[in-house]
C-alpha distance (Angstrom), angle and dihedral (degrees) to the residues before:
residue distance angle dihedral
M1 . . .
G2 3.78 . .
V3 3.81 130.0 .
D4 3.84 118.3 -36.2
V5 3.82 118.6 -172.2
L6 3.82 118.3 -166.3
T7 3.79 114.6 -162.1
F8 3.81 127.7 -155.7
G9 3.78 126.1 -176.9
C10 3.77 132.5 -3.8
R11 3.85 137.6 26.8
L12 3.85 88.7 -108.4
N13 3.84 88.6 59.0
A14 3.80 89.5 48.4
Y15 3.79 91.4 53.2
E16 3.81 91.6 46.7
S17 3.80 90.6 49.7
E18 3.77 89.7 59.0
V19 3.78 91.1 50.9
M20 3.85 91.1 48.4
G21 3.80 91.3 48.5
E22 3.76 91.8 52.6
Q23 3.81 93.3 45.8
A24 3.77 92.8 48.8
R25 3.77 93.7 49.2
A26 3.81 90.9 47.0
A27 3.81 88.7 53.1
G28 3.78 89.4 56.1
L29 3.78 96.6 -113.2
T30 3.76 119.1 161.7
D31 3.82 135.8 175.6
I32 3.80 91.7 30.3
V33 3.81 132.5 131.4
V34 3.78 118.6 -161.2
L35 3.84 118.5 -162.6
N36 3.78 112.7 -160.9
T37 3.81 100.3 -163.0
C38 3.80 136.9 -158.5
A39 3.85 126.8 -142.5
V40 3.79 100.6 -171.4
T41 3.80 92.8 109.4
G42 3.80 137.2 14.4
E43 3.81 87.3 -117.1
A44 3.82 90.4 58.7
V45 3.78 90.4 54.4
R46 3.81 91.9 46.1
Q47 3.80 90.2 52.6
A48 3.79 90.6 52.6
R49 3.82 93.0 51.0
Q50 3.83 89.4 47.2
A51 3.84 90.6 51.6
I52 3.80 89.9 53.0
R53 3.84 92.5 54.0
R54 3.86 90.4 46.7
T55 3.85 89.4 51.2
V56 3.76 92.1 50.7
R57 3.80 90.1 53.5
A58 3.82 97.2 41.0
K59 3.77 100.4 40.0
P60 3.82 108.5 28.3
G61 3.79 113.4 -169.5
S62 3.82 95.3 24.9
R63 3.69 118.5 130.4
I64 3.82 112.2 -116.8
V65 3.84 119.5 -153.4
V66 3.83 117.3 -170.7
T67 3.80 119.8 -159.0
G68 3.81 140.4 145.7
C69 3.83 132.0 75.8
A70 3.85 97.4 -41.0
A71 3.77 89.6 51.6
Q72 3.77 91.8 48.3
T73 3.82 93.2 50.5
G74 3.78 99.7 34.4
A75 3.79 109.0 24.5
D76 3.78 98.1 147.9
A77 3.74 93.4 58.6
F78 3.79 91.4 56.9
A79 3.78 96.8 38.9
G80 3.79 90.1 61.4
M81 3.83 95.3 54.3
E82 3.72 121.5 107.0
G83 3.80 114.2 -97.9
V84 3.86 97.2 15.7
T85 3.77 108.8 134.1
A86 3.80 99.0 179.6
V87 3.81 141.7 0.3
I88 3.84 113.1 -147.9
G89 3.79 126.6 -167.3
N90 3.80 125.9 -130.3
A91 3.79 92.3 -110.1
D92 3.83 91.9 62.0
K93 3.80 107.9 30.8
L94 3.77 95.8 91.9
D95 3.83 94.2 51.9
P96 3.81 107.9 111.3
G97 3.80 89.0 -155.6
L98 3.77 89.4 65.1
W99 3.79 92.8 57.9
R100 3.86 91.0 46.3
R101 3.84 88.9 53.2
L102 3.81 89.5 50.7
A103 3.81 89.7 50.6
D104 3.80 88.8 52.7
G105 3.74 91.4 52.1
A106 3.79 95.2 -110.6
A107 3.77 123.3 140.6
P108 3.86 113.1 -98.0
E109 3.71 105.9 -108.1
P110 2.95 133.7 -134.5
G111 3.78 89.0 12.9
I112 3.86 103.7 -175.0
S113 3.81 108.7 16.8
D114 3.82 127.0 -178.7
I115 3.80 103.6 -78.0
M116 3.83 89.7 -174.1
A117 3.84 87.9 67.3
A118 3.85 92.5 58.5
R119 3.76 113.2 116.6
T120 3.82 104.2 170.4
M121 3.78 133.5 50.3
E122 3.79 119.1 -118.6
A123 3.79 113.7 -157.2
P124 3.81 111.0 148.6
P125 3.80 112.5 -162.3
V126 3.77 117.7 -99.9
A127 3.75 114.8 -123.0
G128 3.83 95.4 -162.2
H129 3.82 100.5 71.0
R130 3.78 94.7 92.4
G131 3.80 112.4 132.0
L132 3.80 97.1 5.2
P133 3.85 114.5 130.6
R134 3.79 94.2 -138.9
A135 3.80 128.9 37.9
Y136 3.80 130.7 -176.8
V137 3.78 121.0 -137.9
P138 3.83 115.9 -166.0
V139 3.81 109.8 -147.1
Q140 3.84 101.0 168.4
T141 3.80 140.7 21.3
G142 3.76 134.7 -173.4
C143 3.73 131.6 33.0
D144 3.82 134.8 -116.0
H145 3.78 95.1 -163.9
R146 3.78 124.5 92.6
C147 3.81 108.4 -148.3
T148 3.79 105.5 -177.8
F149 3.85 94.7 -123.5
C150 3.78 98.3 46.2
I151 3.79 130.2 95.3
I152 3.78 95.8 172.2
P153 3.90 96.9 96.9
F154 3.84 86.2 61.6
G155 3.78 89.9 50.1
R156 3.80 97.1 43.9
G157 3.77 104.2 27.5
P158 3.81 128.0 -144.7
S159 3.78 122.2 -14.7
R160 3.84 111.8 -82.0
S161 3.80 128.3 174.6
L162 3.80 137.8 -155.8
P163 3.79 112.7 -120.0
M164 3.75 113.2 -98.6
G165 3.78 95.3 -118.5
A166 3.80 91.7 54.2
V167 3.79 91.2 50.9
V168 3.81 92.9 50.1
E169 3.79 92.0 49.2
R170 3.78 91.4 50.1
V171 3.79 91.6 51.0
K172 3.83 90.5 48.5
R173 3.83 90.7 53.6
L174 3.81 93.5 48.1
A175 3.79 92.7 47.0
G176 3.77 89.1 49.3
N177 3.75 89.0 52.5
G178 3.80 92.8 55.9
A179 3.76 105.9 -88.6
A180 3.79 107.3 150.2
E181 3.80 94.7 -174.0
I182 3.82 129.8 35.7
V183 3.79 119.9 -162.8
V184 3.86 116.2 -156.4
T185 3.76 106.8 -144.3
G186 3.79 143.1 171.2
V187 3.82 141.5 125.5
D188 3.81 96.4 -79.6
I189 3.81 106.0 1.1
T190 3.82 95.3 173.6
A191 3.85 85.5 65.7
Y192 3.83 87.6 60.9
G193 3.78 115.5 138.2
G194 3.81 98.5 15.9
D195 3.79 91.1 116.5
L196 3.78 96.6 41.5
P197 3.79 126.5 90.4
G198 3.77 116.5 -101.0
R199 3.80 125.1 16.9
A200 3.82 104.3 -50.1
T201 3.79 114.9 160.3
L202 3.83 134.3 167.4
G203 3.86 90.1 -104.8
L204 3.78 93.0 52.3
L205 3.80 89.6 46.7
V206 3.80 91.4 52.4
Q207 3.83 90.9 48.6
A208 3.82 90.7 49.7
I209 3.79 93.4 50.4
L210 3.81 92.9 50.2
R211 3.82 91.6 45.0
H212 3.83 97.3 47.5
V213 3.80 97.6 37.2
P214 3.78 102.5 48.1
D215 3.83 93.9 162.0
L216 3.83 93.3 60.3
P217 3.80 105.6 108.5
R218 3.80 99.5 -163.2
L219 3.76 136.2 24.0
R220 3.78 118.9 -175.7
L221 3.85 133.9 -177.1
S222 3.78 126.3 -139.3
S223 3.80 121.5 -143.9
I224 3.83 117.4 -28.1
D225 3.73 136.6 -169.6
S226 3.79 103.6 -126.5
V227 3.80 95.4 -151.0
E228 3.80 89.5 61.2
A229 3.79 95.8 48.9
D230 3.80 107.6 123.3
E231 3.80 126.4 -143.0
A232 3.84 92.4 -108.0
L233 3.81 89.3 58.2
L234 3.77 92.7 50.7
D235 3.75 90.1 48.2
A236 3.77 92.1 50.1
M237 3.81 92.2 50.4
A238 3.83 88.9 51.4
S239 3.79 97.3 46.9
E240 3.82 109.9 25.5
A241 3.77 114.3 81.4
R242 3.83 91.8 -171.3
L243 3.88 90.2 60.3
M244 3.74 101.1 87.9
P245 3.87 116.4 -117.7
H246 3.77 95.1 -123.7
L247 3.83 127.5 101.0
H248 3.80 125.1 -179.5
L249 3.80 108.4 -153.7
S250 3.81 128.8 -153.1
L251 3.83 96.4 -135.3
Q252 3.85 102.3 141.6
A253 3.83 95.4 -179.6
G254 3.80 143.9 12.6
D255 3.79 99.7 -142.9
D256 3.81 120.4 89.2
M257 3.80 96.1 -143.4
I258 3.84 91.8 50.3
L259 3.82 90.1 46.6
K260 3.82 88.4 52.4
R261 3.79 91.9 49.2
M262 3.80 88.8 47.5
K263 3.83 86.9 52.9
R264 3.78 90.6 -126.9
R265 3.77 116.5 160.2
H266 3.78 99.9 -135.4
S267 3.78 134.5 68.1
R268 3.75 130.6 -139.4
D269 3.79 90.9 -100.3
D270 3.79 90.7 48.7
A271 3.82 89.3 59.7
I272 3.75 93.9 47.5
R273 3.85 93.0 47.6
F274 3.78 91.8 48.9
C275 3.75 93.0 53.1
E276 3.82 91.3 46.7
A277 3.86 92.0 47.7
M278 3.79 92.1 50.0
R279 3.78 92.7 48.7
A280 3.77 89.7 51.9
R281 3.83 87.9 55.0
R282 3.86 97.0 39.1
P283 3.80 112.0 18.9
D284 3.83 93.4 -171.5
I285 3.80 94.3 56.5
V286 3.79 120.2 127.8
F287 3.76 126.3 -159.2
G288 3.76 134.6 -148.1
A289 3.78 125.8 -177.0
D290 3.80 145.4 -167.2
F291 3.76 118.1 -127.2
I292 3.81 135.4 -179.1
A293 3.79 116.1 -146.2
G294 3.80 120.4 -151.9
F295 3.78 100.0 15.5
P296 3.89 110.8 -180.0
T297 3.84 113.3 -73.1
E298 3.79 91.6 12.4
T299 3.84 109.7 149.8
E300 3.77 125.3 -159.8
A301 3.81 88.7 -104.0
M302 3.82 91.6 52.6
F303 3.81 90.6 49.1
G304 3.81 89.4 49.3
R305 3.77 89.1 61.4
T306 3.82 89.4 53.9
L307 3.82 90.0 51.3
A308 3.77 90.7 49.7
L309 3.83 92.1 50.4
V310 3.81 89.9 67.7
E311 3.77 89.5 69.0
E312 3.76 98.1 33.2
C313 3.82 91.1 55.5
G314 3.79 92.9 36.3
L315 3.79 92.7 -125.3
T316 3.82 119.3 -174.9
H317 3.80 111.1 174.5
L318 3.82 115.2 45.3
H319 3.78 129.8 -169.9
V320 3.79 107.2 -165.0
F321 3.77 124.3 -167.0
P322 3.82 124.0 -173.1
F323 3.80 106.1 -133.5
S324 3.78 111.6 -93.0
P325 3.83 118.4 -172.6
R326 3.78 111.4 -128.6
E327 3.79 113.8 -154.4
G328 3.78 112.3 -112.9
T329 3.82 96.1 27.2
P330 3.82 123.4 111.5
A331 3.78 92.4 -122.7
A332 3.80 90.9 61.0
R333 3.83 87.5 65.2
M334 3.80 95.1 49.8
P335 3.82 123.4 97.0
Q336 3.81 103.9 -78.5
V337 3.83 127.9 -133.4
D338 3.83 115.7 -122.8
G339 3.82 111.0 -89.6
A340 3.81 93.9 -126.0
A341 3.79 90.6 53.2
I342 3.82 91.1 49.2
R343 3.77 92.2 53.1
E344 3.85 92.4 45.2
R345 3.81 91.4 50.5
A346 3.77 91.7 47.7
A347 3.79 89.6 51.9
R348 3.81 92.1 49.9
L349 3.78 92.1 48.4
R350 3.82 91.6 49.5
E351 3.80 89.4 49.6
R352 3.81 89.7 51.8
G353 3.80 87.7 51.9
E354 3.77 91.8 50.0
V355 3.77 91.1 52.8
A356 3.82 91.4 48.9
L357 3.83 92.0 48.7
G358 3.76 91.3 48.6
A359 3.76 91.8 51.6
H360 3.76 91.5 49.7
L361 3.81 92.5 49.3
D362 3.79 92.4 47.7
A363 3.78 89.2 55.0
Q364 3.85 89.9 58.5
V365 3.78 95.0 56.5
G366 3.81 110.8 112.1
R367 3.80 93.7 22.9
R368 3.79 130.1 106.5
L369 3.81 112.1 -123.2
S370 3.76 135.4 -174.6
V371 3.83 105.7 -111.1
M372 3.78 129.6 -174.8
A373 3.79 114.1 -150.4
E374 3.82 113.3 -129.8
G375 3.80 98.3 -177.3
G376 3.77 132.9 -100.5
G377 3.79 92.9 68.1
L378 3.82 93.4 -62.0
G379 3.83 134.3 109.5
R380 3.81 143.2 165.3
T381 3.75 133.7 -118.7
E382 3.77 120.9 -137.6
A383 3.80 87.2 -99.5
Y384 3.81 90.4 54.7
A385 3.83 98.3 -106.7
S386 3.78 113.5 150.3
V387 3.85 113.1 -119.0
V388 3.81 131.7 -166.6
V389 3.79 104.5 -131.3
P390 3.84 133.3 175.1
E391 3.80 109.8 -70.3
T392 3.79 88.0 -133.2
M393 3.83 91.1 63.9
P394 3.83 104.4 107.7
P395 3.85 116.1 -121.7
G396 3.81 110.6 -98.2
T397 3.78 93.8 27.8
I398 3.79 111.7 132.5
A399 3.80 116.2 -156.9
D400 3.81 140.2 158.2
L401 3.79 105.8 -110.0
A402 3.79 130.8 -173.4
I403 3.78 110.5 -120.7
A404 3.83 110.0 -135.2
A405 3.81 103.1 176.0
S406 3.82 149.1 -17.7
D407 3.76 129.8 -131.6
G408 3.81 93.2 -159.7
R409 3.83 92.5 -97.9
R410 3.80 103.0 46.3
L411 3.74 140.8 20.4
I412 3.77 120.3 -119.8
A413 3.80 119.5 -141.1
A414 3.78 116.2 -137.1
E415 3.79 88.9 -126.5
A416 3.85 89.5 59.1
A417 3.83 97.3 40.9
């Protein structure tokens, strides 16, 4: 057995898993399983612990290395588990020297270092992206905000950004290697540039990428915080056809009191106005959003305002999380909502999202849409809708396809029907 990397959580974790896999193989490691964990919910931590126990049973004798946000924030709980060889913090997991020391049989020092002391972002380029239709480029990590439910700032540290020139060069290389779509990602990408000299912002970065990489067909953004969106980003969304008309918003709730208790920096009306303003600039734009169901003190009436926000903002793609108290966060000390009510509200919110997605997809039937093939008979529209395409369509190919039908979850191109 060689090097296996199991990834939990976000796109940034997925990117970092590729880096760690390459570094571990380059160091000559074998018979090792790396778990890159997530701490955003208690369920994510439970899944990581379950994966460790499965690995011990399925691959006896393998070395198990645990890293990621759950390792950073709860190292002792993992270190005591059967089969775990090492627990590595987020500040050190991308250091190639660490993997060489492990290959030499040395203890991984410093193990869990102080992530809050980190001042630069480490994001070594991944060599293995050649030929893939979509590539992720991390431009930022960490978070300077303190939402009362969130433990991620303590797993990722303060906000740090990659210099703009380094980002542009990385995008150039990936586009030159065949990537048809680049996704700009990070923990809080609308905070991009705040730690860099000069006046770097996410909007200026987007404009620089599109200006300096003219052969890149598609540029997409991961989740953004709408209150941090700068004017250059709004201008780019309005004027740059290669910037995809899809924004995923970190909304979390639709009730002002709950937003205040979450320590979010936007109101319900702010969210509605942002979506209206963006549609005025880019009429074809589609929105997704993250929501938490059952936040402490949430009443049925408060939850009803979150449900209503789906329609009022015209949201299409929902990510719904049942509230999960994270030890050490202020929300964990607030009056909790009954677990059954949390699950029921999450189910209702997901159902509302499914209805909204279905309506959006139905509205695309009969149109011709630009679709990028991803492989396996699937593709994506510019607005991020999944499309069934001919299996013979090569990954990375972008073509205008007639949309013949929708099954409520995906569109079906006439050529694939």
